[in-house]
C-alpha positions, 0 to 999 in steps of 0.5 A: 080745539082740533083733534090732534089725530088728524092727518090728511091720509084721506086726502088723495091726489084723486080726491084732490082732482075731484075737487077741483073739477067739482067746481069746473075746473079741469087739470092739465098737469100733474099737482105740484106740491108746494110748502105747507104743513098746517093744509095741503097746497098745490099748484097745478095749470088747467085745460085753459093754460091758466096757472092755479094754486089750490088750498085744502084746509086743515079740518076744524082749525079755521070756522067757515066765517074765519076763512070767509074773512079772511078772503073777504080782506084778500079781496079787500085789499086787491081792490086797493091795488095791493098786490097779493094773491086773492081766492077765485070766486065760482058763482059768489063763492071762494070756499068750497067743500068736497067729501068733507074737505074744505078748499080754495083757489088761488091764481099763480104768482110767479116770483123769486123769493125776498132779499131781506138784506137788499134795503131797495127791496126793503124799501118796497116792503114799506111802502107795501106795509103802509097801504096795506095797514091803510087797509086794514085800519078801515074796518075791524075782524069779526071773526079772526083772533087777536094776537097778544099775551093769550097766545102765550098762555095757550102755548104753555098749556100745551106745553104743560100737558105734552109726553114729547119733552123728556121727563126729566126736563119737563119741569126746566121747561116750563118753567122757562116758558112760564118766566117767558109768558109773564115776561111777556104779560108784564111788557104788553101793552094794548097798541092800536090794533088793525087787521094785519097778514099775521104771518108776513115773514120772508117766505111770504113775499114773492118778488114780481116784475113790478115788485114785492107781492104778498100770499097766504093770509092764512093767519091774518089776525087783528094786532100791532102793525109792528106784528106785520114789520119785525120779522123784516129784521134781522142780524146784529142790532147796528142792521136791524136798526138799518132796515128798521129805518128803512122800513118806517121811513117807507111805511110812514109815507102811507100810514102812522105808526105809534113808536111806541109799538117798538117795545112789543117786538121782543114780547111778539118774538117771543110769542112766536117762540111759545107758539111754534113749539106748541104748533108742532106739538099739537099736530103731532100726530100727523104723519107728516110733523115727525118727517118734517121736525124730527129733531122734537124728538132729540133731548138736545132741542129740548135743552137747547130750547129752555135755554132760549127761552130764558135768553128771550126773557132778557131780550124782553126786559132789556132797552127796546130796539130804538132807530138811535142807539143807547 
């Protein structure tokens, strides 16, 4: 596990520019930071008027083989004519190293934000995901993680060891987190697994002139197809049922879907809730995290988490979302 004390203070602008120039790319503009907490990501234009995005990977998070597998998956998707951000290969390499930092370069994709309430756009996402999952089923990952209840158990260990949770709430939070972890384990089943984007929230979708494009495969995992679908759903049950119907009708034009996986939506949401809390706690010694997540020091935040974890247990136990109302 990566040292929680690591941060990116030694990754100075001069180091970034020197790293990029070390692979024969020469920035002409300044570096524009893009939204990323886990890694450090910058956009720039080079002296040949091409726009790039460079990503500097957080040390010790992924192995070189795991990163290369992510890159190979992106290239495989692109070979299938899918609009994904593919790392630039220079002398046959896509992963580079400079002064202890690993980095990659990507062509900059232009686009506007995905509109979650736009059913036409949602239909296009369904088509795209069906095609992506066709490729994802061709062969398994060898190095990337497999999403499942162990993500929740791992997060629970971080919560148990955290000193940031107020002392008088620590026992209540742990009780709620353990109850949620048990609910996830109880309702989990091993659906057919495939290679996934893994973190396909709307922020990782760009709407380009020809339709949706996908960026940031950093969290690519093996898991059930529903992991790449459930974060497209929002609103009340009727809204989510309409969105799900739109997604799946489009998805199933290209790829089969096991409707039993709908039972995994709330367990996966529970995993994400626990994983997110643990992720911030593990990174708290990185100055960027207290700056961007100051509410983690508020007692009211942890009180709310206790309530929301228990509410999630109830959602997991309730009948799953269905295309037909119960």
